[in-house]
N, C-alpha and C positions, 0 to 999 in steps of 0.2 A: 181669396186670392188677391182681391183688390187692396186689402189691408197690407199684405206683404209688399205689393208694388208701391203703395203710398209710403210705407216705412223706408223702403229701399231708396226711393227718389228723394225723400227728405234727408236721409243719412248721407247719400252721395252728394246732394246739394250743399249740405252743411260742411262736409269735408272740403269740397271744391271751393266754397266761399272762404273758408279759413286759409286754404292754400293761397288763394289769390290775395287775400288780405295781408298775408305775411310776406308776399313778394316784395323784395326791396326794403323790408323793415330792418331798422338798425337804430341803435342809440344815437348815432351821429347820422343825421339825415343825408348828408352829402356823400358819405362813404359808398353806399350801394349804387348811387347814380354813376359815380366815377368808375367803380370796379366792374359793374355789369355792362356798362355801355362801351367800355374799352377806350374811353377818351383819356387824354393826358390829364394828370391830376392838377396841372397848373391852369386849366381852362376855367373861366369864371362861371359858376352855376348861378343862374338868375332866379329860378323858383322851382318848387316841387309842388305839384297839384295832386291832391288825393280826392277820389270820389268813391262812394260806397255802393251806389247802384246806378249804373253799372260800375263795376270795380275798375278803378284807374289809379295809377301811381306814375305820373309823368314828370320827368325831369326836363327842364328847359334851360338852355344855356344862353349866354349873352348874344351869341351870333345867330340866335333864332332856331337852332336845331333842337330837336326833342328826342327823348327816348322813353318808351313805355315799358315799365318793369313787370306789369302783370302779363302773364303769357296770353297769347291770342285765343287760346282754346277755352279759357276760364269762363268768360261771359256767355258764349254759346252753350257751354255745358250747363251753366246755371239756368239758362232759358229752357233747355231741354228737360232738366229736372223739374222745373216749375210746371211745364206743360204736361209732363207725365203725371205729376201729382194732381193736377186739375182733372186729368182724364180719370185717374183712380177715384177721385172724389165724386165725379159725375155719375159713376156706375150705381152707387147706392141711392143717390138722389133720384135717378131715373127709375130705379126699382120701387121706391116709395111712391113716386108719382103714378106708376102703373097700377100699384095696389089700391091707391085711394081714388083712382080715376081722374087725377089731376086737380082734385079739390083741396084747398088749403085746410089744414087742421083736421 
């Protein structure tokens, strides 16, 4: 049962990560910032900051305003998948420890 849970959490985590990674991706970096934020195309884009853990894709304009293109649910979902995977991995480790009496090897 724990193997299925581990596989499910890894699969859902991978799909969620790819979804978040692709949020706002385009060949022209400025295009998604302008189209998704709803700002006028003539406003000057200062920078685009990307981060991979936690996932971020933040557009910053010259007036100091910012827009995050990665949906707000992505990083909490990734954390939940990682926690569930850790829980699934702890079950067989605990079973092995119980069988060996906690002795290594």
